[in-house]
C-alpha positions as CSV (number, residue, x, y, z in Angstrom):
1,M,-14.9,19.7,-20.1
2,R,-11.4,19.7,-21.6
3,L,-10.3,17.5,-24.5
4,F,-6.7,16.4,-24.3
5,R,-5.3,15.4,-27.7
6,G,-2.2,13.3,-28.2
7,A,-0.5,9.9,-28.2
8,F,-1.5,8.3,-24.9
9,L,0.3,5.1,-23.6
10,D,-0.6,3.1,-20.5
11,T,-0.8,-0.4,-19.1
12,P,-4.2,-1.0,-17.6
13,D,-3.6,-4.8,-17.9
14,D,-0.5,-6.1,-16.1
15,P,2.1,-7.1,-18.6
16,F,3.5,-9.6,-16.1
17,L,0.2,-11.4,-16.4
18,G,-0.2,-11.3,-20.1
19,G,-1.3,-7.7,-20.6
20,A,0.2,-5.4,-23.3
21,L,0.9,-1.8,-23.9
22,R,-2.3,0.2,-24.7
23,A,-1.8,3.0,-27.2
24,L,-4.4,5.7,-28.2
25,D,-3.6,8.3,-30.8
26,G,-6.7,10.3,-30.1
27,G,-8.3,12.1,-27.1
28,L,-9.2,12.0,-23.5
29,L,-12.1,14.0,-22.2
30,V,-11.5,15.3,-18.7
31,D,-14.3,16.7,-16.6
32,D,-14.3,19.6,-14.1
33,A,-13.4,17.2,-11.3
34,G,-10.2,16.1,-13.1
35,L,-11.6,12.7,-14.0
36,I,-11.4,11.0,-17.4
37,A,-14.9,11.0,-18.7
38,A,-14.3,9.4,-22.1
39,R,-11.6,8.2,-24.4
40,G,-11.5,7.6,-28.1
41,S,-10.7,9.1,-31.4
42,Y,-10.2,12.9,-31.4
43,A,-12.7,13.4,-34.2
44,S,-15.5,11.5,-32.4
45,L,-14.9,13.2,-29.1
46,R,-14.7,16.6,-30.7
47,T,-18.0,16.0,-32.5
48,A,-19.7,14.8,-29.3
49,Y,-18.3,17.6,-27.2
50,P,-17.9,20.6,-29.6
51,D,-17.7,23.2,-26.7
52,S,-14.9,21.5,-24.9
53,D,-11.6,23.3,-24.6
54,V,-8.9,21.5,-26.6
55,V,-5.4,20.9,-25.0
56,D,-3.2,19.9,-27.9
57,L,-0.4,17.5,-26.9
58,R,0.6,16.2,-30.3
59,G,4.3,15.5,-30.6
60,G,6.0,13.3,-28.0
61,L,4.1,11.0,-25.7
62,V,1.5,11.3,-22.9
63,L,2.1,8.9,-20.1
64,P,0.3,8.4,-16.7
65,G,2.0,10.3,-13.9
66,F,4.8,8.2,-12.4
67,V,4.3,6.7,-8.9
68,D,7.5,6.6,-6.8
69,T,7.1,4.0,-4.0
70,H,10.3,4.8,-2.1
71,V,12.0,8.2,-1.8
72,H,13.6,10.1,1.1
73,F,12.7,13.8,1.3
74,P,15.7,14.8,3.5
75,Q,18.2,13.2,1.2
76,L,17.8,15.2,-2.0
77,R,21.2,16.8,-1.6
78,C,22.9,13.5,-0.9
79,I,22.7,12.3,-4.4
80,G,26.0,11.2,-5.9
81,A,27.9,10.1,-2.8
82,L,29.6,7.1,-4.3
83,G,32.0,4.3,-3.1
84,M,30.4,3.3,0.2
85,P,28.2,0.4,1.3
86,L,24.8,1.0,3.0
87,L,25.7,1.4,6.7
88,E,28.8,3.5,6.0
89,W,26.8,5.7,3.6
90,L,24.2,6.3,6.2
91,E,26.7,7.3,8.8
92,R,28.8,9.6,6.6
93,C,26.2,11.0,4.2
94,A,22.5,10.5,4.8
95,L,22.2,10.9,8.6
96,P,24.3,14.2,8.9
97,E,22.1,15.7,6.1
98,E,18.9,14.5,7.8
99,A,20.1,16.2,11.0
100,R,20.1,19.5,9.2
101,L,16.3,19.4,9.0
102,A,16.2,20.3,12.6
103,D,16.4,23.9,11.2
104,P,12.8,24.7,10.1
105,S,14.0,27.2,7.5
106,Y,16.3,24.7,5.9
107,A,13.5,22.1,5.9
108,E,11.2,24.5,4.2
109,E,13.8,25.3,1.5
110,L,14.4,21.7,0.9
111,A,10.7,20.8,0.8
112,R,10.3,23.3,-2.0
113,A,13.2,21.9,-4.0
114,F,12.1,18.3,-3.4
115,V,8.5,18.7,-4.5
116,T,9.5,20.7,-7.5
117,A,12.0,18.1,-8.5
118,L,9.4,15.3,-8.1
119,A,7.0,17.1,-10.4
120,N,9.7,17.9,-12.9
121,A,10.5,14.2,-13.1
122,G,7.0,13.4,-14.1
123,T,6.2,11.9,-10.6
124,T,2.7,12.8,-9.5
125,T,2.3,10.3,-6.6
126,A,5.0,9.3,-4.1
127,L,5.4,7.3,-0.9
128,V,7.9,9.5,0.9
129,F,10.1,9.0,3.9
130,G,9.6,12.3,5.8
131,A,12.1,13.7,8.3
132,H,12.9,12.8,11.9
133,Y,11.5,16.1,12.9
134,L,7.8,17.0,13.1
135,E,8.2,20.6,11.8
136,A,10.3,19.4,8.8
137,T,7.7,16.7,7.9
138,E,5.0,19.3,8.3
139,A,6.9,21.5,5.7
140,L,6.9,18.6,3.3
141,F,3.1,18.0,3.6
142,A,2.4,21.7,3.3
143,E,4.5,22.1,0.1
144,A,3.1,19.0,-1.5
145,D,-0.4,20.3,-0.8
146,R,0.4,23.7,-2.2
147,V,1.8,22.3,-5.4
148,G,-0.9,19.6,-5.7
149,V,1.1,16.4,-6.0
150,R,-0.1,13.3,-4.2
151,I,2.1,12.2,-1.3
152,T,1.8,9.6,1.4
153,S,4.4,10.4,4.0
154,G,5.1,10.7,7.7
155,L,7.6,11.1,10.5
156,V,10.6,8.8,10.4
157,V,11.3,7.3,13.8
158,G,14.1,5.4,15.6
159,D,15.3,5.0,19.1
160,R,18.7,3.4,18.8
161,E,21.8,3.2,16.5
162,L,21.3,6.7,15.1
163,R,22.9,10.0,15.8
164,D,21.7,11.4,19.1
165,D,19.9,14.3,17.5
166,L,17.8,12.0,15.4
167,L,16.6,9.7,18.2
168,T,13.2,9.8,19.7
169,T,11.2,7.8,22.2
170,P,8.3,5.4,21.4
171,S,5.8,7.6,23.2
172,R,7.0,10.8,21.4
173,A,7.1,8.9,18.1
174,Y,3.4,8.0,18.6
175,D,2.3,11.4,19.8
176,D,4.1,13.4,17.0
177,G,3.0,10.9,14.4
178,L,-0.6,11.3,15.5
179,T,-0.3,15.0,15.5
180,L,0.8,15.0,11.9
181,A,-1.8,12.4,10.9
182,K,-4.6,14.6,12.4
183,R,-3.4,17.5,10.4
184,W,-2.8,15.8,7.0
185,H,-4.2,12.3,6.7
186,G,-7.0,12.4,4.1
187,V,-6.6,16.1,3.5
188,R,-7.0,16.7,-0.2
189,R,-4.2,14.5,-1.8
190,S,-2.2,13.8,1.3
191,R,-2.1,10.6,3.4
192,Y,-0.2,9.5,6.4
193,A,2.4,6.7,6.6
194,V,3.9,5.2,9.7
195,I,7.7,4.9,9.1
196,P,10.1,3.1,11.4
197,R,13.4,3.8,9.8
198,F,14.5,0.2,9.8
199,S,14.7,-2.5,12.4
200,V,18.3,-1.7,13.2
201,S,17.3,1.7,14.6
202,C,14.1,0.5,16.3
203,T,13.7,-1.4,19.5
204,P,10.7,-3.7,20.0
205,S,9.0,-0.9,22.0
206,M,9.4,1.5,19.1
207,L,7.9,-1.1,16.7
208,D,5.0,-1.6,19.0
209,A,4.4,2.2,19.1
210,C,4.4,2.2,15.3
211,A,1.9,-0.6,15.3
212,A,-0.3,1.4,17.7
213,L,-0.2,4.4,15.5
214,L,-0.9,2.4,12.4
215,N,-4.0,1.0,14.1
216,D,-5.2,4.3,15.4
217,V,-5.0,6.1,12.0
218,P,-7.4,4.2,9.7
219,G,-6.3,4.1,6.1
220,S,-2.6,4.9,6.9
221,M,0.3,3.0,5.4
222,L,3.4,1.4,6.8
223,T,6.7,1.6,5.0
224,S,10.3,0.7,6.0
225,H,13.4,-1.0,4.7
226,L,13.9,-4.8,4.3
227,N,16.8,-7.0,3.3
228,E,18.8,-4.3,1.6
229,S,22.3,-5.5,2.3
230,C,23.9,-8.6,3.8
231,V,25.7,-6.7,6.5
232,E,22.4,-5.0,7.5
233,I,20.6,-8.3,7.6
234,E,23.2,-9.7,9.9
235,R,22.9,-6.7,12.2
236,V,19.1,-7.2,12.4
237,R,19.7,-10.9,13.3
238,T,22.0,-9.8,16.2
239,L,19.5,-7.3,17.5
240,F,16.5,-9.6,17.2
241,P,17.8,-13.0,18.1
242,D,14.2,-14.2,18.9
243,R,12.9,-13.4,15.4
244,S,13.2,-15.8,12.5
245,S,14.0,-13.3,9.8
246,Y,14.3,-9.6,9.0
247,L,10.7,-9.5,7.9
248,D,9.6,-11.2,11.1
249,T,10.9,-8.2,13.1
250,Y,8.1,-6.2,11.5
251,A,5.5,-9.0,11.3
252,G,6.0,-9.9,14.9
253,H,5.0,-6.4,15.9
254,G,1.9,-6.1,13.7
255,L,3.6,-4.2,10.9
256,L,3.0,-6.6,8.0
257,G,-0.2,-6.3,6.0
258,P,-1.8,-5.1,2.8
259,T,-0.9,-1.5,3.4
260,S,2.8,-2.3,4.0
261,V,5.4,-1.3,1.4
262,F,9.0,-2.5,2.0
263,A,11.9,-1.0,0.1
264,H,14.6,-3.2,-1.5
265,D,14.2,-6.8,-0.4
266,V,17.4,-7.7,-2.4
267,H,18.1,-10.8,-0.3
268,P,14.8,-12.4,0.7
269,T,14.3,-15.9,2.0
270,A,11.6,-18.2,0.6
271,P,9.6,-17.9,3.8
272,E,9.8,-14.1,3.7
273,L,8.5,-14.1,0.2
274,E,5.6,-16.4,1.1
275,A,4.8,-14.1,4.1
276,L,4.9,-11.0,2.0
277,A,2.6,-12.5,-0.6
278,S,0.1,-13.9,2.0
279,A,-0.1,-10.5,3.7
280,G,-0.6,-8.6,0.4
281,A,2.4,-6.4,1.1
282,A,4.4,-4.8,-1.7
283,V,8.1,-4.3,-2.4
284,A,9.7,-1.1,-3.8
285,H,12.5,-2.1,-6.2
286,C,15.2,0.7,-6.2
287,P,17.8,-0.4,-8.8
288,T,20.1,2.6,-8.9
289,S,20.4,2.7,-5.1
290,N,21.1,-1.1,-5.0
291,L,23.8,-0.7,-7.6
292,T,25.3,2.5,-6.1
293,L,25.7,0.9,-2.6
294,G,26.7,-2.5,-4.0
295,S,23.7,-4.0,-2.2
296,G,23.0,-6.6,-4.9
297,L,20.9,-7.5,-7.9
298,F,17.1,-7.6,-7.2
299,P,15.6,-11.1,-7.6
300,L,12.5,-10.0,-9.5
301,R,11.6,-13.5,-10.7
302,A,11.5,-14.8,-7.1
303,H,9.1,-12.1,-6.2
304,L,6.9,-12.6,-9.2
305,D,6.9,-16.4,-8.7
306,A,5.9,-15.9,-5.1
307,G,3.1,-13.5,-6.0
308,V,4.7,-10.5,-4.3
309,P,3.7,-7.1,-5.8
310,V,6.6,-5.1,-7.0
311,A,6.8,-1.4,-8.1
312,L,9.6,1.1,-8.6
313,G,11.2,3.5,-6.2
314,S,14.0,6.1,-6.8
315,D,15.4,5.9,-3.2
316,V,17.0,9.3,-3.5
317,G,19.5,10.0,-2.1
318,A,21.3,6.6,-2.5
319,G,19.5,6.5,-5.8
320,T,21.0,8.6,-8.5
321,G,18.0,10.8,-9.3
322,L,14.2,11.2,-9.1
323,S,13.4,10.1,-12.7
324,L,11.7,6.8,-12.9
325,F,12.8,6.6,-16.5
326,K,16.3,6.0,-15.2
327,E,15.1,3.5,-12.6
328,G,13.1,1.6,-15.2
329,L,16.2,1.4,-17.4
330,Q,18.4,0.3,-14.6
331,A,15.7,-2.3,-13.6
332,Y,16.0,-3.6,-17.2
333,F,19.8,-3.7,-17.0
334,V,19.7,-5.6,-13.6
335,Q,17.5,-8.3,-15.1
336,Q,19.7,-8.6,-18.2
337,A,22.7,-9.0,-16.0
338,L,21.1,-11.8,-14.1
339,G,20.9,-13.9,-17.3
340,D,18.6,-16.9,-17.0
341,A,17.7,-16.0,-13.4
342,G,16.4,-12.6,-14.5
343,V,13.1,-11.5,-16.1
344,S,13.1,-10.3,-19.7
345,L,11.5,-6.9,-19.4
346,T,9.9,-4.9,-22.2
347,A,9.1,-1.2,-22.3
348,A,5.5,-2.1,-21.2
349,H,6.8,-3.8,-18.1
350,L,8.8,-0.8,-17.2
351,L,5.9,1.6,-17.7
352,H,3.7,-0.7,-15.6
353,L,6.3,-0.8,-12.8
354,A,6.5,3.0,-12.8
355,T,2.7,3.7,-12.9
356,A,0.0,1.1,-12.4
357,A,2.1,-1.2,-10.1
358,G,3.0,1.7,-7.9
359,A,-0.6,2.9,-7.7
360,A,-1.7,-0.6,-6.7
361,A,1.1,-0.8,-4.0
362,L,-0.2,2.4,-2.5
363,G,-3.8,1.4,-2.6
364,L,-4.6,3.9,-5.3
365,A,-5.3,1.5,-8.2
366,S,-8.9,2.8,-8.7
367,T,-7.6,6.4,-8.7
368,V,-4.4,6.7,-10.7
369,G,-1.9,4.7,-12.7
370,S,-3.6,4.5,-16.1
371,F,-5.9,6.4,-18.5
372,C,-9.1,4.4,-17.8
373,E,-12.4,6.2,-17.6
374,G,-13.3,7.2,-14.1
375,K,-9.7,7.7,-13.0
376,A,-8.0,11.0,-12.3
377,Y,-6.2,12.6,-15.1
378,D,-2.7,12.3,-13.6
379,A,-0.3,12.6,-16.6
380,M,2.9,13.8,-18.0
381,W,3.6,15.1,-21.5
382,L,7.0,13.8,-22.6
383,R,7.9,16.4,-25.2
384,P,11.7,16.8,-25.8
385,V,13.1,19.9,-27.4
386,P,12.7,19.8,-31.2
387,D,15.6,18.0,-32.9
388,A,17.1,16.9,-29.6
389,P,18.2,13.2,-29.7
390,L,15.1,11.9,-28.0
391,D,12.8,14.0,-30.3
392,I,14.5,12.4,-33.3
393,L,14.2,8.9,-31.7
394,L,10.5,9.3,-31.0
395,R,9.7,10.7,-34.5
396,H,11.4,7.7,-36.1
397,A,10.0,5.1,-33.8
398,S,8.4,2.2,-35.6
399,S,5.6,1.6,-33.1
400,A,4.2,2.7,-29.8
401,D,6.3,0.0,-28.0
402,D,9.4,1.2,-29.8
403,A,8.7,4.8,-28.9
404,L,8.2,3.8,-25.2
405,A,11.4,1.8,-25.2
406,K,13.3,4.8,-26.6
407,A,11.8,7.0,-23.9
408,F,13.0,4.7,-21.1
409,A,16.4,4.5,-22.8
410,H,16.9,8.2,-23.2
411,A,14.4,10.4,-21.4
412,T,15.3,12.6,-18.4
413,S,13.4,15.1,-16.3
414,A,14.4,17.8,-18.9
415,D,12.2,16.1,-21.4
416,V,9.0,16.3,-19.3
417,S,7.2,19.3,-20.6
418,Q,4.1,19.4,-18.4
419,V,2.5,17.5,-15.6
420,W,-1.1,17.3,-14.5
421,V,-2.7,16.0,-11.3
422,S,-6.5,15.5,-11.4
423,G,-6.5,17.6,-14.5
424,E,-4.7,20.5,-12.8
425,A,-1.4,21.6,-14.4
426,V,1.4,21.4,-11.9
427,P,3.9,24.3,-11.9
428,Q,7.1,23.2,-13.6
429,R,10.7,24.3,-12.7
């Protein structure tokens, strides 16, 4: 047993449904399996478990590990390409970089950098777009497994409107995906996701192949893009004239369900929102990416009113970094900019979007996302350098809510001192 001592903040009850920030200045007892066995005052736990090892995390804040519901492994080095809309950015920046992962040595190098950067940002769980190449996606799984972070990922597939060196066929997409799933799905902390890049790059035959793989790998997830930009939506309409909407291109091929997570959905229609809610599918809101590419302002209120689950994604590399502190802050700004049409977000809302909401979207609500007894101790210690601006802000915060607000306003990956997954310390930097 280990007794972690510090200031723990989480949102076990959804703030969008009336819940509030939960604060504990005390201790969490973590068993040998990495599960939270008890929570309470430090004195009472120390008395009850006098032989437990104490991990002193006083100073700063201890938060649940972040859950990133949309991020691209191959695009880590694309961050910061500005001044282009989505389709131009893909052609000029993202796709050429993704083609470089045909080189296994490059893919292995990038996998090490990507997983390390995730952990440094306080992200312990992520739904990751893998590569278009089996060997490169294998490298991602292997590195995540070595470091110990939780990832759900898979081969990204498309059979049209991509560079020739990124194209595959429906049969090969199925075969390669099944190969990876057999190697990694359900192995320690890894799970498999079926990933059609987006409907623009997938023929109906490819979407059918994705549906077959999803059906043949029990417990796998489906993730893709949806309604990101108006130009993209119009292109999908041209390519699928028999479908009623962008979402229907997935639904009509058996790819809409409770294990589906769609990124962006900046421009949904009312019927699409109704269909998402009815299916139990979730949406990954990626604010810095939407702003960088000029895709639009996310209609959070429409999603909440329709009952569509929403969580946060960094969407690196169109997104401007892996830190969900930054994404949370930008999500706040977007809703402020929408005025009366926006949702007034508190720091508790932002923490929920970055943790418990993401865990629920990935089907991991009973495992991670908060500091409830019985869940895995996935956590980050936000401990800035003494007398740094954030340290001063936290020391002078008037309440736990105020401290959390200051964290989202000012924290970066550099302020994350340590990360744990199932009680195991993850190597930093």
